[in-house]
Structures are given as C-alpha cells and as structure tokens.
C-alpha positions in Angstrom: 130.8 67.2 123.4 127.4 68.7 124.2 126.3 71.3 121.7 124.1 74.4 122.1 122.1 76.9 120.1 121.4 80.5 120.9 117.9 81.5 119.7 115.8 84.7 119.5 112.3 84.5 120.8 109.4 86.7 119.6 109.3 88.4 123.0 110.2 92.0 124.2 113.1 90.6 126.3 116.7 91.6 125.7 119.3 89.1 124.8 119.4 85.6 123.3 118.4 82.3 124.9 120.5 79.1 125.0 119.1 75.6 124.4 120.8 72.2 123.9 120.2 69.7 121.1 120.9 66.1 120.2 123.9 65.1 118.1 121.5 63.6 115.5 120.1 67.1 114.8 123.5 68.7 113.9 123.1 68.3 110.2 119.5 69.8 110.3 120.3 72.8 112.5 121.5 75.9 110.7 121.5 79.6 111.5 118.1 81.0 110.4 116.0 77.9 110.9 113.0 77.8 113.2 112.9 75.5 116.3 110.3 74.9 118.9 111.5 75.6 122.4 110.0 75.5 125.9 110.0 78.8 127.7 108.9 79.2 131.3 106.9 76.5 133.0 104.3 75.5 130.3 104.8 77.8 127.2 106.3 76.9 123.9 107.5 79.3 121.2 108.9 79.3 117.7 112.4 80.5 118.0 115.0 81.3 115.3 118.6 79.9 115.6 121.2 82.7 115.4 124.3 80.9 116.7 125.6 77.3 117.2 128.4 76.7 119.8 129.7 74.4 122.5 129.9 76.9 125.4 127.7 75.6 128.2 126.0 78.4 130.1 126.9 78.8 133.8 124.4 79.0 136.6 121.3 77.2 135.2 120.3 74.0 133.5 119.9 74.3 129.8 116.6 72.9 128.3 116.7 71.0 125.1 114.9 72.2 121.9 111.7 70.3 121.2 111.9 70.1 117.4 113.2 71.7 114.2 110.6 73.2 111.9 112.6 73.9 108.8 114.9 72.0 106.4 116.4 75.3 105.1 116.7 78.7 106.8 113.7 81.1 106.7 116.0 83.9 107.7 118.9 84.9 105.5 122.3 86.1 106.8 121.8 89.6 105.6 118.4 89.7 107.3 120.0 88.7 110.6 122.6 91.5 110.3 119.7 93.9 109.5 117.8 92.7 112.6 120.8 93.3 114.8 121.2 96.8 113.4 117.6 97.7 114.0 117.8 96.3 117.5 120.9 98.3 118.3 120.1 101.6 116.6 116.4 101.9 117.7 117.1 100.5 121.2 114.7 97.6 120.8 115.0 94.0 121.9 115.9 91.6 119.1 112.7 89.8 120.0 110.7 92.9 119.1 112.3 93.0 115.7 111.5 89.3 115.2 107.9 89.8 116.2 107.5 92.7 113.8 109.3 91.1 110.9 107.8 87.6 110.6 104.1 86.9 109.6 102.2 85.3 112.5 102.0 82.0 110.5 105.7 81.6 110.8 105.9 82.1 114.6 103.5 79.6 116.3 103.3 79.7 120.0 101.3 77.8 122.7 99.0 80.8 123.0 98.1 80.7 119.3 94.4 80.1 118.4 93.8 77.9 115.5 90.6 77.0 113.6 89.7 74.0 111.4 89.4 74.9 107.7 86.0 73.4 106.9 86.9 73.4 103.1 89.9 71.1 103.7 89.6 67.7 102.1 91.7 65.1 103.9 94.4 63.1 102.2 95.4 59.5 102.9 99.0 60.5 103.7 98.0 62.1 107.1 99.9 60.8 110.1 98.2 59.4 113.1 99.0 62.5 115.1 97.7 64.8 112.4 94.5 62.8 112.2 94.1 62.9 116.0 94.5 66.7 115.9 91.9 67.1 113.1 89.5 64.9 115.0 89.8 67.1 118.1 89.2 70.2 116.0 86.2 68.7 114.2 84.5 68.5 117.6 85.5 72.0 118.6 86.8 73.9 115.5 88.4 76.8 117.4 91.0 76.0 120.0 94.2 77.2 121.5 97.4 75.2 121.0 97.6 74.9 124.8 94.2 73.2 124.9 95.1 70.9 122.0 98.2 69.8 123.9 96.1 69.0 126.9 93.4 67.1 125.1 95.6 65.2 122.7 98.3 64.3 125.1 100.9 65.3 122.4 103.4 67.5 124.1 105.4 68.4 121.0 102.4 69.6 119.0 103.6 72.8 117.3 105.4 71.0 114.4 102.2 69.1 113.7 100.2 72.3 113.7 102.7 73.8 111.4 102.4 70.9 108.9 98.6 71.2 109.0 98.8 74.9 108.4 101.0 74.2 105.3 98.4 71.7 104.1 95.7 74.3 104.4 93.8 72.1 107.0 94.0 74.8 109.7 93.8 78.6 109.8 95.1 81.0 112.4 92.2 82.5 114.4 93.2 86.1 113.3 92.5 84.9 109.8 88.8 84.2 110.4 87.6 87.5 109.2 89.3 86.9 105.9 87.7 83.5 105.3 91.0 82.4 103.7 90.9 80.0 100.7 93.6 79.3 98.1 93.2 81.5 95.0 92.4 79.4 92.0 92.2 80.3 88.3 90.2 78.4 85.7 91.9 77.8 82.4 90.8 76.2 79.1 92.6 73.9 76.8 91.8 71.5 73.9 91.3 67.9 74.9 93.8 65.3 73.9 91.6 64.3 70.9 92.2 67.7 69.3 95.8 68.4 70.0 97.0 68.2 66.4 96.4 70.4 63.3 94.8 67.5 61.4 92.3 66.7 64.2 91.2 70.3 64.7 90.6 71.3 61.1 87.4 69.3 60.6 85.9 71.1 63.7 85.5 74.3 61.7 82.9 72.6 59.4 81.3 70.7 62.2 80.6 73.9 64.2 79.2 75.8 61.2 75.7 75.6 62.7 76.9 76.9 66.1 78.5 80.3 65.3 79.1 81.3 69.0 81.0 78.0 69.6 82.9 78.5 66.4 83.9 82.1 67.5 85.1 80.6 70.8 87.3 78.0 69.1 88.7 80.6 66.7 89.4 83.0 69.6 91.1 80.2 71.6 93.4 79.4 68.6 94.3 83.0 68.3 95.0 83.5 72.1 96.9 80.3 72.5 98.8 80.7 69.2 97.9 77.1 68.6 99.3 76.9 65.0 102.6 78.6 66.1 105.7 76.6 66.9 106.1 75.3 70.4 103.5 74.5 73.0 100.2 76.5 73.0 100.0 79.4 75.5 97.7 78.9 78.4 94.3 80.7 78.2 92.1 81.7 81.2 88.4 81.0 81.0 87.7 84.6 81.9 89.8 86.1 79.1 88.5 83.6 76.5 84.9 84.5 77.2 85.7 88.2 77.4 87.7 88.3 74.1 85.1 86.2 72.2 82.2 88.1 73.8 80.6 84.7 74.5 78.6 83.3 77.3 79.5 80.4 79.7 76.8 78.2 78.1 78.6 78.4 74.7 81.8 77.2 76.4 79.9 74.5 78.2 78.6 73.2 74.9 82.2 72.8 73.6 83.2 71.1 76.9 80.2 68.7 76.5 81.3 67.9 72.9 84.8 67.0 74.2 86.5 69.8 72.4 87.6 71.8 75.4 88.4 70.9 79.0 88.6 73.2 81.9 91.1 72.9 84.7 92.1 74.9 87.8 95.5 75.9 89.1 96.4 77.7 92.3 98.0 81.0 91.2 98.8 82.2 94.7 96.9 84.7 96.8 99.1 87.6 95.7 98.1 87.9 92.1 99.8 86.3 89.2 97.7 84.6 86.6 98.0 85.2 82.9 98.3 88.9 82.0 99.2 90.9 78.9 102.6 92.7 79.2 103.1 96.1 77.8 106.4 97.4 76.5 108.3 100.1 78.3 107.0 103.5 77.5 109.5 105.8 75.9 110.7 108.7 78.1 110.4 112.3 77.3 113.6 114.3 76.7 113.6 115.6 80.3 112.8 112.2 81.8 115.5 110.6 79.8 118.0 113.2 80.9 117.0 112.6 84.6 117.4 108.8 84.1 120.9 109.2 82.8 121.8 111.6 85.7 120.4 109.1 88.2 122.4 106.3 86.7 125.6 108.4 87.0 124.7 109.5 90.5 124.1 106.0 91.8 127.4 104.9 90.3 129.1 107.6 92.3 127.2 107.4 95.6 124.9 104.7 97.0 122.0 107.1 97.6 120.4 109.6 95.2 117.4 111.9 95.7 115.2 112.5 92.7 113.3 115.7 93.4 110.6 116.0 90.7 107.7 118.4 90.7 104.3 116.7 91.0 103.2 115.0 87.7 106.7 115.1 86.3 106.7 111.4 85.5 108.9 110.1 88.3 107.2 106.7 88.2 108.0 106.2 84.6 111.7 106.9 85.4 111.4 104.3 88.3 110.1 101.7 85.8 113.1 102.1 83.5 115.5 101.8 86.5 113.6 98.7 87.7 114.0 97.1 84.2 117.7 97.9 84.2 118.1 96.2 87.6 116.2 93.1 86.5 118.3 92.9 83.3 121.3 92.8 85.6 119.9 89.9 87.6 118.9 92.0 90.6 115.8 92.3 92.7 114.0 95.6 93.5 112.2 96.8 96.5 109.7 99.6 95.8 108.5 101.3 99.0 105.3 103.4 99.3 104.2 105.4 102.3 100.5 104.4 102.2 98.6 101.2 101.3 96.1 103.3 99.3 98.9 104.0 96.8 99.7 100.3 96.1 96.4 100.0 94.2 97.3 102.4 91.4 101.0 101.5 91.2 100.3 97.8 91.2 98.2 97.9 88.1 100.8 100.1 86.4 103.7 97.8 87.3 101.8 94.7 86.5 101.2 95.9 82.9 105.0 96.1 82.5 106.4 93.4 84.7 103.5 90.9 85.0 104.3 88.0 87.4 107.7 89.4 88.3 105.9 91.7 90.7 104.8 90.8 94.3 102.8 93.1 96.6 103.2 93.0 100.4 101.3 95.0 103.1 99.2 94.6 106.2 95.8 94.5 104.4 96.8 91.1 103.1 95.9 88.1 105.2 98.6 86.5 107.3 98.5 83.4 105.0 99.2 85.6 102.0 102.1 87.2 103.8 103.5 83.8 104.7 103.2 82.8 101.0 105.2 85.7 99.7 107.8 85.2 102.4 108.3 81.6 101.3 108.3 82.6 97.6 111.1 85.0 98.3 113.2 82.1 99.7 112.4 79.9 96.7 114.4 79.4 93.5 111.9 81.7 91.7 111.4 84.7 93.9 109.6 87.8 92.9 112.0 90.2 91.2 110.1 93.3 92.3 108.4 93.7 95.7 106.0 96.6 96.0 105.0 97.4 99.6 104.8 99.7 102.6 107.4 99.9 105.4 107.1 96.3 106.6 108.4 95.1 103.2 111.9 95.9 104.3 111.8 92.7 106.5 111.2 90.3 103.5 114.0 88.0 102.5 115.9 89.1 99.4 118.5 87.0 97.6 119.9 89.5 95.1 118.7 92.9 96.2 120.1 95.6 93.8 117.8 98.6 94.1 115.5 100.2 96.6 113.1 102.9 95.5 111.6 105.0 98.4 108.7 106.9 96.8 107.4 110.0 98.6 110.4 109.7 101.0 109.3 112.7 103.0 106.2 111.0 104.4 106.0 110.6 108.2 104.1 107.3 107.7 107.4 105.6 107.0 108.0 105.9 110.7 106.8 103.1 113.0 105.4 104.4 116.3 104.0 101.4 118.2 104.9 98.8 119.0 108.7 98.5 118.9 111.0 98.6 116.9 110.2 102.2 116.2 112.1 102.3 113.0 112.0 104.7 110.0 111.6 102.6 106.8 113.5 105.2 104.7 116.6 105.2 106.9 116.4 101.5 107.5 116.2 100.9 103.8 119.5 102.7 103.3 121.2 100.4 105.8 119.5 97.3 104.2 120.8 98.4 100.8 124.3 98.8 102.2 124.3 95.1 103.5 123.5 94.0 99.9 125.7 96.6 98.2 122.5 97.9 96.6 121.5 101.4 95.5 118.8 103.6 97.0 116.7 106.1 95.0 114.6 108.5 97.2 111.9 110.2 95.2 109.6 113.2 96.0 108.5 116.6 95.0 109.0 118.0 98.5 112.0 116.3 100.2 112.3 116.1 104.0 114.6 118.7 105.5 117.0 116.0 106.6 117.2 114.5 103.1 117.7 117.9 101.5 120.5 118.6 104.0 122.2 115.3 103.2 122.2 116.4 99.5 123.6 119.8 100.3 126.4 118.3 102.4 127.3 115.8 99.5 126.2 112.7 101.5 123.6 112.0 98.8 123.5 112.9 95.2 120.7 115.1 93.8 118.8 114.9 90.5 116.0 117.3 89.7 113.0 117.0 87.4 111.6 120.6 87.1 109.1 120.2 84.3 105.7 118.4 84.4 105.1 115.7 81.9 104.3 117.1 78.5 105.2 120.6 79.8 101.8 121.0 81.6 101.9 124.0 83.9 101.9 123.6 87.7 98.4 124.2 89.1 97.3 127.8 89.8 96.9 128.2 93.6 94.2 130.7 94.6 94.4 131.6 98.4 91.1 132.5 100.1 90.8 134.4 103.4 88.0 132.5 105.1 88.3 134.6 108.3 87.2 137.6 106.3 84.5 135.7 104.5 83.1 134.3 107.7 83.1 137.7 109.2 81.0 138.9 106.3 78.9 135.8 106.5 79.3 134.8 102.9 80.7 131.3 103.4 78.4 128.4 102.6 79.2 125.9 105.2 82.9 125.1 104.8 83.1 126.4 101.2 84.1 129.8 99.9 82.1 131.3 97.0 85.2 130.9 94.8 85.5 127.2 95.5 81.8 126.6 94.9 81.9 128.5 91.6 84.9 126.5 90.4 83.3 123.2 91.5 80.1 124.0 89.5 82.1 124.9 86.5 84.2 121.7 86.8 81.1 119.5 87.2 79.5 121.1 84.1 82.6 120.2 82.1 82.3 116.5 83.4 85.7 116.9 85.1 86.6 115.9 88.7 87.2 117.5 92.1 89.3 116.5 95.2 88.5 118.1 98.5 91.1 117.8 101.3 90.3 118.1 105.0 92.8 116.5 107.4 90.3 115.4 110.0 88.0 112.4 109.8 84.6 112.1 111.4 81.8 114.6 111.4 83.0 117.0 114.1 86.2 116.9 116.3 84.3 118.1 119.3 80.8 118.4 120.8 80.1 121.1 123.4 77.1 122.1 125.6 76.4 125.8 124.9 74.8 126.1 128.4 77.6 124.9 130.7 80.5 124.2 128.4 80.5 120.4 128.9 82.6 118.5 126.4 82.5 114.7 126.1 85.9 113.1 126.8 87.3 109.6 126.5 87.3 107.7 129.8 90.7 106.1 128.8 92.5 109.0 127.2 92.9 112.8 127.8 91.1 113.8 124.5 87.7 115.0 123.5 85.6 112.5 121.5 85.0 112.9 117.7 81.4 112.7 116.5 80.7 110.2 113.7 77.2 111.0 112.3 76.7 107.8 110.3 77.0 105.7 113.5 75.6 108.5 115.7 78.5 107.8 118.0 81.3 109.7 119.8 84.6 107.9 119.2 88.1 108.2 120.6 90.7 108.0 117.8 93.4 106.9 120.2 91.9 103.8 121.9 88.6 103.2 120.0 86.3 103.9 122.9 82.8 104.8 121.7 79.9 106.6 123.5 76.4 107.2 122.2 75.7 110.9 121.5 73.5 112.0 124.4 70.3 113.9 123.6 70.7 116.1 126.7 73.9 117.4 128.5 74.7 115.0 131.4 76.2 117.9 133.4 73.3 120.4 133.2 70.6 118.6 131.4 70.6 121.3 128.7 69.6 120.4 125.2 71.8 123.0 123.3 74.6 120.7 122.1 76.6 122.0 119.2 79.3 120.6 117.0 82.7 122.3 116.9 84.9 122.1 113.8 84.4 119.8 110.9 85.8 116.5 109.5 85.5 114.7 106.2 82.1 113.2 107.1 80.6 116.6 107.6 82.2 117.8 104.3 80.6 114.9 102.5 77.2 115.6 104.0 77.3 119.3 103.0 78.6 118.5 99.5 75.7 116.1 98.9 73.3 118.9 99.9 75.0 121.5 97.7 75.5 119.2 94.7 72.7 116.5 94.9 73.3 115.3 91.3 77.1 114.7 91.8 78.5 111.3 92.8 80.5 111.8 96.0 83.0 109.4 97.7 85.0 109.8 100.9 88.5 108.3 101.5 89.7 108.2 105.1 90.4 105.6 107.8 86.7 105.0 108.3 85.9 104.1 104.7 89.2 102.2 103.9 89.4 99.6 106.6 89.6 96.7 104.1 91.9 96.1 101.1 88.9 96.0 98.6 87.6 99.4 99.9 90.8 101.1 98.8 90.6 99.5 95.4 86.9 100.3 94.9 87.1 104.0 95.9 90.2 104.6 93.7 88.9 102.5 90.7 85.5 104.3 90.8 87.2 107.7 90.7 89.6 106.7 88.0 86.8 105.4 85.8 84.8 108.7 86.3 82.0 107.0 88.3 82.8 109.5 91.2 82.7 113.2 90.5 84.0 114.5 93.9 86.5 112.7 96.2 86.8 114.0 99.8 89.7 112.8 101.9 92.3 113.1 104.5 96.1 112.8 103.9 95.4 109.7 101.9 94.4 111.8 98.9 97.7 113.7 98.9 100.2 110.9 98.5 101.1 110.3 94.9 97.7 109.3 93.5 97.4 110.0 89.8 94.0 110.9 88.3 93.6 112.2 84.7 90.5 114.3 85.0 91.0 116.3 88.3 91.0 120.0 87.4 90.1 121.5 90.8 91.4 120.7 94.3 90.1 122.4 97.5 92.2 122.6 100.6 89.5 123.4 103.1 91.4 124.4 106.2 95.2 124.9 105.9 95.5 126.2 109.5 95.0 122.9 111.3 98.3 121.7 110.0 100.2 124.9 110.8 99.0 125.1 114.4 100.2 121.7 115.5 102.8 121.9 118.4 105.8 120.3 116.7 109.0 121.6 115.2 108.2 119.9 111.9 104.7 121.5 111.6 105.9 124.2 109.1 107.7 121.6 106.9 104.8 119.2 107.0 102.3 121.9 106.2 104.2 122.9 103.1 104.7 119.3 102.0 101.0 118.5 102.5 99.7 121.6 100.7 102.1 121.2 97.8 101.3 117.5 97.4 97.5 117.9 97.6 97.8 120.8 95.1 99.8 118.5 92.8 96.7 116.2 92.3 95.2 118.9 90.0 95.7 119.3 86.3 97.8 116.2 85.7 96.7 115.6 82.1 96.1 118.1 79.3 95.7 121.4 81.0 96.6 123.5 84.1 94.6 122.7 87.2 93.4 125.1 89.9 93.7 124.8 93.7 91.7 126.8 96.2 93.6 127.2 99.4 91.3 128.3 102.3 93.0 129.8 105.3 92.6 132.2 108.2 96.3 133.1 108.0 96.7 134.9 104.8 99.8 136.8 106.1 101.6 133.5 107.0 104.9 133.2 105.0 104.1 129.6 104.0 101.2 130.8 101.8 103.3 132.6 99.1 105.9 129.8 99.3 103.3 127.2 98.4 101.7 129.4 95.8 105.0 130.1 94.0 106.5 126.6 94.6 109.4 128.1 96.6 110.6 124.9 98.3 114.2 126.0 98.6 113.2 129.2 100.4 111.1 127.2 102.8 113.8 124.6 103.5 116.5 127.3 103.9 114.5 129.1 106.7 113.8 125.8 108.4 117.5 124.8 108.4 118.4 128.1 109.9 115.8 127.8 112.6 116.7 124.2 113.5 120.4 124.9 113.8 119.6 127.8 116.2 117.3 125.6 118.4 119.4 122.3 118.2 117.0 120.2 116.1 117.7 117.7 113.3 119.5 117.5 111.0 122.1 119.3 113.1 121.3 117.3 116.3 120.0 113.8 116.9 116.8 113.5 118.9 115.8 110.7 121.3 112.5 110.9 123.1 112.1 109.0 126.4 108.6 108.0 127.2 107.4 106.9 130.6 103.9 105.5 131.3 102.0 104.5 134.4 98.5 104.2 135.7 99.2 106.4 138.7 100.0 110.0 137.7 101.7 110.9 141.0 104.0 107.9 140.9 104.7 108.6 137.2 105.8 112.2 138.0 108.2 110.9 140.7 109.6 108.2 138.4 110.0 110.7 135.5 111.9 113.1 137.7 114.1 110.3 138.9 114.8 109.3 135.3 115.5 112.9 134.2 118.0 113.3 137.1 119.8 110.1 136.0 119.9 111.3 132.4 121.2 114.7 133.3 123.9 113.1 135.3 125.1 111.5 132.1 124.1 114.1 129.4 123.8 117.4 131.3 121.9 120.3 129.6 121.2 118.1 126.6 118.2 116.7 128.6 114.8 118.6 128.5 111.8 117.7 130.6 110.1 115.7 131.8 107.0 117.2 130.3 103.4 116.2 129.7 102.8 115.7 126.0 99.7 117.3 124.2 97.8 114.0 124.9 98.8 113.2 128.4 96.9 109.9 128.9 96.2 107.1 126.5 94.4 103.8 127.3 94.4 104.6 131.0 98.2 105.2 131.1 99.5 108.6 132.0 102.5 109.7 129.8 105.6 111.8 130.4 108.2 112.7 127.9 111.9 113.6 128.2 113.8 115.0 125.2 117.5 114.3 124.6 119.4 116.4 122.0 122.7 114.9 121.0 125.3 116.6 118.8 126.2 114.8 115.6 129.9 114.4 116.5 129.1 112.4 119.7 129.4 108.6 119.4 125.9 107.2 119.3 126.8 103.6 120.3 128.2 105.1 123.6 125.1 107.2 124.1 122.9 104.2 123.6 124.9 102.1 126.0 124.4 104.7 128.7 120.7 104.9 127.9 120.2 101.2 128.1 122.1 101.1 131.4 119.9 103.9 132.9 116.7 102.2 131.7 117.8 98.8 133.2 118.6 100.4 136.5 115.2 102.0 136.6 113.4 98.8 135.8 115.4 96.8 138.4 114.4 99.2 141.2 111.4 97.5 142.9 109.7 101.0 143.3 109.6 101.3 139.5 108.6 97.7 138.8 105.3 98.6 137.0 106.8 101.5 135.0 106.7 101.3 131.2 109.7 103.1 129.8 111.0 103.1 126.2 113.1 105.2 123.8 112.1 106.6 120.4 115.2 107.3 118.3 114.9 109.8 115.5 111.2 110.6 116.4 108.9 112.0 113.8 
C-alpha cells in the first residue's frame, strides 16, 4: 500500500501539502522531522512532517519527497499543538507560524543564498558530492542553491548543503555581516609529565628564580584544586592570567618548559565557559512572604500576577522560583519585552545558574539560534531560557515555569509579519500544553491582566515595599507651557531639572533623561511657504537625523538629504519642529560639557554589542547622563541614578488610541522607577503642558488602582477589551480608489455576518506605508460569543474576497487582539 505524508511548508499558504514516500523510508519518517520536497515547477523547500497516512489525495498526482534531513524530530509534539493553536487563534497560515518559529538555518530552500566559509579546513571524510559543491563555491564563494543545482547537476542538493552547514563549511548569506566563527575558549592544564603530586613538588624549587612563573603555578594549583580528591577542575587561560596578575609571556615560559599545555574547546556561541557560581541571595521578609504567596497561588491556579512596585526585588523572587523549578527537574522560560534588558539579567542569572542558562533573541546570528534549538533537543538542554517573544517557539522537553517580566509591555505583541501573536497570551497557552505554571510580573499591570485577577481568573500577589524599604521616588511636575510663555526654559530643560542635574553631577551620581522620539527633530518646515518634507513611499513627514544630516522615514527607511533651500519656494528659512533624543543629546553636551553622555535608542543599538556597551558603561559609572526612548524604561537596574527627567509627557497622552491613557501611566511610572534604586530616595522631574490632566496626580501618588478603575469603566461603556474582543481587518493596495471600493465591499460582507459590531472602513493615522494605501475595519465581539465560529466566518469572507478576480491584487489580513 502506498504511503503518504502531510507536511507544512514555510509559505503563507493555508493548509498542508501531501507527498508520497518509498517504503524503505518508513522507519526514518516521523512526525516532526524535516524533509526536502519539490514545490511548483523548479522550487525546493524544507518541509516538516505533521502526519503520516495511507489516504491518497484525489484530483492530482502526488509528488514524492526528495529526501529526509533528520534522524530524530526537530519539532516536538507539544510544539506542533502550539503551532496549530497559534495558526487558528491568530488567523494565520500554519506556514507563517513555521516561518516565524524556526531559524533560517533549519529551513533551507532553493532560493537560499550560501557562502563558502573561508576558515573551513576540509576533512578527508567528505563525500564526492560535498567536495564537488565546495569546489564550485571556491570558484564563486557566494551562490544561490538554485545556481548550485544547475552547475553541479545534483538535483537533490539541499541535504548536502545541510551537511556542509553542520560541518561549518558554509554560511547562509544573511550571516555575512556577522562573520560567523565557532566560539573557542583556551584552557590550561599540566602536561602528562606533571600529573602526580610527586612529579610536581620539585617544580617549586626549580622555579625559585622565576617568581612570576612560580606565582602562575601556585595560582593554577589553587584554581584547579589539584591536590584535592578527584580530577582537577578546568582552568581558562584568561582567568589564570587575571587571578595571578601575570602576563602571557610568563605562561609561555611554562609552556616552553613543558609544565603547562594550552588547548582549545568550542564552548558554543551562546556563552558557557567556566564561570564562578554565586549562592542564592537570601530574601527580605517582604520578598520571602511574596515567594510563599506565589507558591500557594500557582498551586491553586496556573497563572499568577506579581504586582511589585519598581525596585521591590521581583527579580530575586524570580530567581528563587527558578531554582525551585530546576530542583524539581523542570525547565524555565524567562521572557523579557526588550533585547536591551537581556544584558543585565543575563549576567545576574549567570552568576547564580552558570551554564544552565541559555539566551535567545534576534540579535544573535542565525547560526547561534540553530545551535540553541539543537541543544534544546539534546540530552542536556538548557534548564533556563532567557529571551524575548520569539523564545516561545523553542523546543522544551520538561517545561515547568514561564516568567513573563514586565507583562504590560506592548513589545510582546508581534505586528508584522504574521503570525501576529502576543507572547504573554501565547505563553499561557504554551504552559497549559506542558501543565506548567505562569508568573506575570510588573509594577504596572495591563488593564486586561488586572481584570483577570479581579474576576478570579488569575491569582494576585503584591509587593508594596521597595527593597530595603527605600522610598518611591519623589515626582516633581513642571508646567513647561507656563515656563515657555515666560521664556525661562533652556532648550528642552526646565530650571528645576537643570538645577537637580547640576547637583547630581556634583555628587558623582547619575541621570536618566527620557524622550520617546528618536532623531534630532520629528519634522522640518519651511517658514516661508509651509513646505514639509514627506516620505515618497509613506504618508508621514521625515525625521531629521543630524549626525547623518539626513531626513529619514521611520516606517520604510527611505532617506533624503536635508536640502539647503526649500524645493517649493526656494526660501532658506527652514526650521526644526519638535525634538528627539539626538537633539536632547546635543543640547546636554552644550550645557554640561564635562559630563559623559550616552544615548540609547534604535539608532545607537542596532547591534548586540552596542546594547551591552552602553549599559555596561553606565553601570560602571563611565557615563554620567543616559538619554533614551522607551528602552530606558523597561526594568533596567542602575545603582547610582538619583534623578530622572521625563522631558515631554504629552506626546504619549495625545496618541489616538484607546490604550493611550494606560500606556502613558505605565511609561511614566516605569521611567520614574529607575530613580533612587539604592540607598536613598530618587527624584523625578515630569515636564508637561497638561498640568490639569488627571493622570499627573495618579502618577505622582502611585495611584494605579484609581487609574485602572477609571479605564475599566470607560472601556465597558465603549465596548473595548477586556469586556469585548477586538479584531482589526487591514486591507492594502497600491491604488487608493480601488482600495476604497474593496474596503467597502469587505465591510458590507462583514456587516452581513456581524451587524453593528463592524466599524469602518477608516483610514488609519498613517494611511500609506511602502507605497501601499491602507484601510482598517474594526470588529468588536462580545466575550460570550464563540470565537471559533467567528473566525470560521472571517476566513470564509476573506477567501471569498481573494477568489474574486477583481480583488486579486488585494492584501487583506486580520489582527486578533491588537495592541
């Protein structure tokens, strides 16, 4: 009987695809393994097997799979269930989930561009086909897989490319900028001549005339515990030289004498190596009480919210919960909303858990992400994974606890491309599949999470005191409207803020300044005719970046050189409107020329090392003033920050979104929480033009519950979450008139099914991005309505639209639970 497999392809196409296979492959084919399959006329993709069966499809000839890439599954059963849930809940193709979940190195395709790794040293066990491929690449080191198929005459080439990738002979083209090499660590050990106590004792006398070499030997014996029972501990070259305060030449002398030998081992690109491990810190009385309450809460319900004021020591409570999970043989996923946060938390967790910790986020190379994926499938996986939202896709064998830190952050939501999932909500479903527990942590919970606690869906534990009983920062509001009217502002800084900054710098303490716009100025305008430079691809004004002297679109990346004269009227009176972090940095350097200033925004943190450098310099006191966007608000912990300046609170409040009030409160409270985290109360200067706005006293007096109560009342009145579910329908097209017609047609179809629950279509605040015009339809669904039925109708309406030849070029997608 002929046998078949259903596979998922990394393509945004609904459904599974069926292929046949030879009987000889039965024992190798399992659910979750990768196979190479033909698709279309000349394309090949890496597919994942999700079903084996004997039901021959009707109506078309089934193609055979080309080859099997894996001996064991790279996708676990729980992961496949999770993928299916994501696909169904967020109305995305399963192929979209596959594409988002797996690192590129695990999903080769005929379009993949590969490059020869010039550092690769060939081995004699290469096959003839592998050698042929490397010979072709030595002539032209960068080629597509399709070209290699053509030039080599090897049709089934992807398995060979995969083997060479595993050997390190090839790199994916997207990896070029990272110059990937295996990470090696040099270690030192005694040569075989000196492996016994009797052999090593005469060395002390022999090295009497070489004190530096003698110090090195003594320090090695100490670090390796050579005279203790059991095998000596391994010692890194770096640590030996550092601890002995010795030079490399002293070590070389001992190597030349045959006392020591150096050797290299690959420690993986994700850290590891030999590290000192600290014991768990003891908790304060309040922290210990919270820990016990969390343990009881998680035994009662699978999800618990820990609401702890800023600097209350939530991370230390997390560490104790992680240790408990590890002691029970479970794995832990620790989610953070921002890559910048991983730098500080990694070093903190490494000191406690050492090599049990793995880190995973998009600033790592694809090769590094492949490595951690494979390690998680091995017999010795990481017991803790620290990462951002994409970490939920990793394979876990014994997941027991998920910690979602700063759970309120909107960066947990994926916007583009599909699947448009929310990592916090998805993590709760993932935990359910493993019968694991979820701890949500924040000082300022999202309205939805708070409501779930009030309705007993989640349990709630509160930490109301800062660590060591330090007072919450004193928040000082400043009316910049009045100060500007009186002309006593100095640039973007009030006299009070400048006075506190000078006082802080005199005390050798640190300052954080928050402005939620990057660049120098959000807009340039001609004072003569009113001309404003706009993006040619998007309906937005261009932001001026002074360092590059360029106008840039933050939506599509389009750049335009700042003109010296107005192209509309040839006037020369061009002025900058508003201010961003780059302008704040320039003004601060003028006002405080002796201070060391750093800026942390998207422009200065494009690489992994840039995050680490900026944060490390500030931690070590090399930087006096840190200027940043939202990045500086998210859980960073600095000991010596005594003053925080929020330069313009109004930009957050005036955003046209029903969550603007909630987000403004969260952002201001979180930024304020960076002040006074050690030793004494900090001070926060909150500059605003809206002194009479009710949010100001709520932030000043830390009245979160008052804020959330008013928001819940308002949202119930206007049919918003958490009382209603939202689904946004986005339609995009290059022709605005055609788009309006299509959007009206779609809205009519939706109203036929959902009636008055449908609002729109409307033009969003940014009505065109990357040459595509956009229309948005809003669907508000009551909580008691069956969502599977709603989604079935939505998919049917969408498919009917796409099938209509008049709407063939229309892009239409759904955003479920938008943020």
